[in-house]
N, C-alpha and C positions, 0 to 999 in steps of 0.2 A: 220668360215673363208670363206667358199665357198660362202655364200650369199654376203659378202662384196666384194669378188673378182669378182664374176659374175656381180654384180651391177656396179662396176667400169668399167668392161669391156664392158658393155652396153653403156657407155658414150664414152670412149676413143677408137674409132674404126677408125677414120681418122685423117689425119694431121690437118684438119679444127677444129676438136674437141679440139685437144691439143692447138691450137692457140686461140680458143675461150676461153677455160678455162684460159689460161695464161693472156690473155687480160682483162677478167673480174676480175681475182685476182689482176692484176696490178692496175686496176682502184680502186678496194676496198682498196688496200694498200695506194693509194693516199688520199682517204677519211679518212681512218683509221689513217694515219700519221698526217693529218691536224687536226683531232679531238683531238688527244692525245698530239700534240704539243701545241695547243692553248686552250685545254680543252673546245672545243666548246660546244658540248651538255651538259656536266656537269655544265658549267658556266651558260648557259640559263636556265637549269632546276632549278638550285639553285636560281637563280635571280628571277624567275617566280613562284617559288613554292607557293606562297600566292595569285597568280593571275591566277585563274582557266581558264579564257577566254584566257588570254595571253599565258599560257602554251599550252593549246589546240591548238591555232593557230600556235604557234612555231612548235609543232610536226607535225602538218598537212603539213606545208611548208617544214619541214625537210624530211619527208618521201615522200611527193609529188616530191621534187627535186630528191631524189634518184631514184624514179620510172620513172621520165621522162628522167633521164640519162641512166638508165640501161636497161629498156625494149626495146626501139628503138634499142640500140646497140646489144643486144642479138638476137633479131628478125632479124636485118640486117646481122648478122654473118651467120644465116641459111636461108637467102633468104626469109624471112617472114615478112618484114617490112611493107607490105601492110596490114597485120593483126593487126597492132598497133592500128589504129583508131577504128576497131570494139571491140578491147579489152578494150578500155578506161573505160567503165563503171565497168568491174570487177576490173581492177587496181585501180580505184578511190575507190571502196569498200575496197580494201586491205589498201589503205592509210588511210581512215577515221578510220577503225578498229584500226590500229596501233597507230594512233594519240590518240584515246580514251584510249586504253590500257596504254599508257605512260603518260597520263596527268590526267585521272580522279581518283582522290583520296579523300577520307574524311580524312581531317588532323586536325580537331578540336577534341582532345582527351576528352573534356568535354562531348562530345555526348556519350561517352562510360562509364560514371561514374557508370551507372547502373551494370556494370560488376564487380565492386569492385576494389580497388586500385591495387591489385596484378595482375589484369587481363585486365586492360585498354589497354595496348600496344598489347597484343596478340588478343584481341577482335577486335581492329581496323585493325590489319593486316588480320585477318580472313575475316572480312567484306569486306575489299578492294580486297581480293582474289576472293570473290564471285562476286564482281562487275566485275573484270577482266574476269572470267569465262563466264559471261553473254555477255560481249562484244565480245568475241572470238566466241562464239557458235552462235550468232544471225544469221549472214549471212549463215554459213553452214546449219543450220536448215531451213532457207527460201529456199535454193537451194534444199535440200532433198524434201521438201514439194512441190515445184513448178516444178521440173524437172522429173516428173513421168515416162516419156518415154525415158530419156537419159541414155546411157550406163555408164556415170560417175556420175550418180545421188548420190550414196552413199559415194562418196569421199574417198573410201578405208576402209570404216567401215564395209563392209559386208563380208569380207574374213579374215579368222584367219591367224595369223603369224606362222612361223616355230619356235617353241618354243625352240628347241635345238640350233638353230642359235642365236637366241635372248640371250639365257643364256650365250652362248660362248662370244658374243660381251660384254655383261654386265661384265662377269668374267674378260675380258681384262682391264676394268676400275677400278676394285676393288683395285688391288695393288696401282695404281696411287692415288686413294682417300686415302688409308691408309697412304701413304707417305706425302701427302698433308696435312693430319690432324695434322701433327707435326709443321706445319707453323703457326706462329702467326697471319699472315694476314687472314689465313683460319679460325683460331679460333676467329678472331675478328668479323667474319660474321656468322658462324655456331656454334651451332644449331640455326636455325632461330626462334624457338619458345621461346627462353629465352632472358630475358633482361640482361643487363650488369650493375654491380655496379663500382663505381669509381676505385677500386682496381683490376678490370678485372674478378672478380668472377661472376658466373650466378645468376640470379633471376629466379626461377622456378615458373611458373604460375601453377594454379590447374590442375590436370590431365585431366579433361573433356576438358578444353580449349586446352591443347596440342593435344588431340585427334582430336577435331574439326579443330584446324589449320592445323595438318598434312593431314587431309582429304582434305581440301580446297587447300592445297599446291600441293598434288599429282593430284587432279582434274584439278588445273590450268595447269599443264604440259600436261594432257591428251588433253584438248581443244587447247592448243597452238599447239601441234603436229598435231591434226585434222585441224586446221586453216593453218598452214604453209605447211605441207607435204600432206594434202588433198586438202583444198579448194584453196590454191594457186598453186597446181600442176595440178590435174586432169582436171578441166574445160578448162584451157588454153591448156594443152598438147594434148587434143583431136582435137584442131584446128591447133596448130603450132608444135606439137611434144615435146617431154619430154626435150630435151637438153636446148633449150634456156629458157624453163620455169623454169627448176631446177636451172640454173645459175642465173636467176632473182631472184628467191625465196631466194637462198643462200645470194645474195647480200643484199636483204632487211632484211634478218634474221640477218646478221652481224650488219647492222644499229641499230637494235633493242637493241643491247648490247653496244652501245657507251657511256652509263653511268656506264657500269660495268668496272672492272680491264682491263687494256690494252690487256693483252694476252688472256683473256677470250673472248673479243670481236674479236680478230684475229682468235682464234681456233673456234668460232662460225660459221665463213664462211665455213670452212671445215666440221664442223659438219652438218650444214644445207645441204650442198652440198651431203654428204654421205647418210644422212637420206632421203633426197629427191629422190636420185637414187634408194635406197633400197625400198622405199615407191612405186615408179612407177614400179619397176621390179616385186614385189610381189602382186601389186594392193592392198595393205594394209598398213594403217598407224599405225597398232598395234605394229610393231617392235619398231618404234620410241617412241610410247607412253610408252611401257614397259621399254625401255632402259632409257628414260628420267626420269621416276618415280623411277626406280631402283637406278640410280646414285644419284638423289636428296635425296632419304631417306637413302641411304648408307652414304652420306655426312652428314646428320643430325646424324646418329647413330655413326659415326666415331668421330665427334666433341664431342658428349655427353660422350662417353667413355674416351675421352682424359680428359675432365674435371673431370670425376668421379674418374679415376684410374691413370692417368699419371701426371696430373698437381700438382705442389707443392705449 
């Protein structure tokens, strides 16, 4: 709990910090409310799912609009608006990666017939996760290779986390996951590795594919954390400070979840903010990586146990 408390204290030091956080959260609420009132992102995603170029363009404009709104505002809050123009190349990089992550998918299941009829769905999911991993990691790798003399070169990847604090924070989540696992909406999504029959029962793919999927699933969270809490925080924070950067990152992280359930998207803003401040305080992204992977795998396990032992 000390790490969480100290990380939040790092941010909320002055009246301006409270006003900045409240202003950004209010702006996020406006975007969030509009999206879920009119199903903005879900409807466009569904309508353009078979049009790769159209979907990519939609998400580029979607994230570009969010970035062009939030970054000037948070920089202005902290008297750093003059840094917006020099920061545009980095911010554009954020936008391009997020557009690719949300739109680039292989959707033709016939390409995976080689995996066998029972494994087509999980093979497609696994390969698509590999594509997402490559999209997330490309710019951080380029940064590490090119910024050899920069103090923020390793994006929080060179320092170990405080494992006791991480286990404590993860432990706080486990009872919530256990309770959520009794929800039908939870069980309609998890475990991710299994298909669904018309009567709601699971179709279990071969064990090897389950292992490959879970590895790619966990790796996806690792690179997501590296991108959001590393690449979207440290390079800009060294120029403008951590507070506007973490607020901007949390806003963009929330937008990433706008096709997810409504309150998951709302919670992602707070989760992104907290993990961003923890990352900056510890100069390490590993706390976020371990928490994210731990929660994801716990959700998979909880749902699997429900189907195996508690579902009638």
